[in-house]
C-alpha positions as CSV (number, residue, x, y, z in Angstrom):
1,X,23.3,-62.6,4.9
2,X,27.0,-61.8,5.0
3,X,26.3,-59.2,7.7
4,X,24.7,-61.8,10.0
5,X,27.5,-64.3,9.5
6,X,30.1,-61.6,10.3
7,X,28.2,-60.5,13.4
8,X,28.0,-64.1,14.7
9,X,31.7,-64.7,14.0
10,X,32.6,-61.5,15.8
11,X,30.4,-62.6,18.7
12,X,32.1,-65.9,18.9
13,X,35.5,-64.3,18.8
14,X,34.6,-61.8,21.5
15,X,33.2,-64.7,23.7
16,X,36.5,-66.6,23.2
17,X,38.6,-63.5,24.2
18,X,36.4,-62.7,27.2
19,X,36.6,-66.3,28.4
20,X,40.4,-66.3,28.1
21,X,40.7,-63.0,29.9
22,X,38.5,-64.2,32.8
23,X,40.5,-67.5,33.0
24,X,43.8,-65.7,33.1
25,X,42.5,-63.2,35.7
26,X,41.3,-66.0,37.9
27,X,44.6,-67.8,37.6
28,X,46.5,-64.6,38.5
29,X,44.3,-64.1,41.6
30,X,44.6,-67.7,42.7
31,X,48.4,-68.0,42.3
32,X,50.5,-68.4,45.4
33,X,53.1,-65.9,44.4
34,X,50.7,-63.5,42.9
35,X,51.2,-61.5,39.8
36,X,52.0,-58.3,41.8
37,X,54.3,-60.0,44.3
38,X,57.4,-58.8,42.4
39,X,58.6,-55.2,42.8
40,X,59.5,-53.0,39.9
41,X,63.2,-52.7,39.2
42,X,64.8,-49.5,40.5
43,X,65.5,-48.3,36.9
44,X,61.8,-48.5,36.2
45,X,60.8,-46.6,39.3
46,X,63.2,-43.8,38.6
47,X,61.8,-43.5,35.1
48,X,58.2,-43.4,36.4
49,X,59.1,-40.6,38.8
50,X,61.0,-38.5,36.4
51,X,58.6,-39.1,33.5
52,X,61.3,-39.9,31.0
């Protein structure tokens, strides 16, 4: 009995998270500026190239 209730609660929680992720993804794609419109700061780029 408890196993079934936990499984259903987990399923509802997963559905809630998936719906939110899809919603945010659609909003990011539809936005005018775009989530990837900004460039990385130079300090980040130098750290990514050097690996430190």
